[in-house]
LOLO-364341 format. One record per residue (C-alpha): residue in one letter; x, y, z. Coordinates in pm, whole numbers, plus 50000, padded with zeros to 5 digits. Layout:
REM residues N
aXYZ/...
//
This chain:
REM residues 130
m091890716133111/q094820700133281/y093080682033561/e096040683233799/k094760717433913/i091480701634025/s093420672034161/d095590695234373/v092510711434524/l090790677934582/t093930664934756/a093920695334985/v090190690835055/i090690654135144/h093600662835372/f091530689535549/t088410668135586/n090360638035711/q092220659535963/h088940673436098/a086780641936055/i084270659835831/n081710642835609/i081460658935265/n079980653434922/v081950664634617/y080410674934286/i082090686633967/f080080705033702/t080830725933398/v079380760833391/s077110750533104/e075660721633309/l074470746133575/r073760776833364/d072370764233035/y068840751433043/s068660713833006/d066530685433135/k069220676033391/q069810710933529/s067320708033818/t068800674033912/y072280689233932/w071170719134143/s069150697234380/k072350679434490/f073740710034669/e071400740034662/s070110738035022/l073400727635185/a076460745635317/c079110744935049/t082640755534965/y083030760634592/c085970765234356/f085800780234008/f088370768933751/s089060786033419/n089460758833158/k091010782132899/r093550796433144/n094090763433330/k093730781833658/l091800782133985/i090210816733981/y087910818934284/i086980800934607/g083810809334798/m081450794435051/s077960794735191/k076890784235541/g073600772235394/n071460776635083/s074500774834858/g072250774934554/s071650812234596/r075410819034615/i076200798134306/y073220813934127/h074660848334204/w078030839834049/l076500823433741/f073590846933661/d073920880833837/e076300907833718/n079590903733904/k083360901733854/i083400864433781/k080340859633558/k082020880233287/k085000856433291/f083070823533277/q083140801832969/k080770772432916/e083550747032964/d084850761633291/i084630738933595/i082850743433928/l083980721134213/l081420719934496/i082170705434838/s078950702535038/f078630696935411/p075510676435486/e076220675035860/q078950699635965/n077940731835787/y080020752336032/m083180739035863/s082480755735528/p084170788935623/a087180770235763/l087670750335442/e087250781735232/s089930799835434/y092280769935420/l091960766835041/i092320804334978/n095490805535186/k096880774835011/f096030784134650/n095600822234648/p093080824934359/e093220857434164/f089640868734237/n089840863134612/i090830895434783/k092910893135099/k091340911635390/
//
């Protein structure tokens, strides 16, 4: 993957969080790290699963940001849905695709605002305008 796509999103996230004085944690995983069973899988999920999160899915093969979503809490259930339940994105995922997670340990109310900001800025193909 050409990492400038992730870099562009991270730059936008940093701009947004600095502008609003938000504390965040950022995690980057491959789909296989979260979906395939390994001894580190529970360690990875424990970093974000109970927190509010904005998440971005990148297609490695297509070098493209494909979806942005969020959860106001319990983000593990949202990520689980996209990785394991039947849906429009699971069918598109490859093991090497990237998931960028931005968690909000203190200001969970900002997750929807960041999601909206990023969708408007990057217009991912699987986000439907309302």
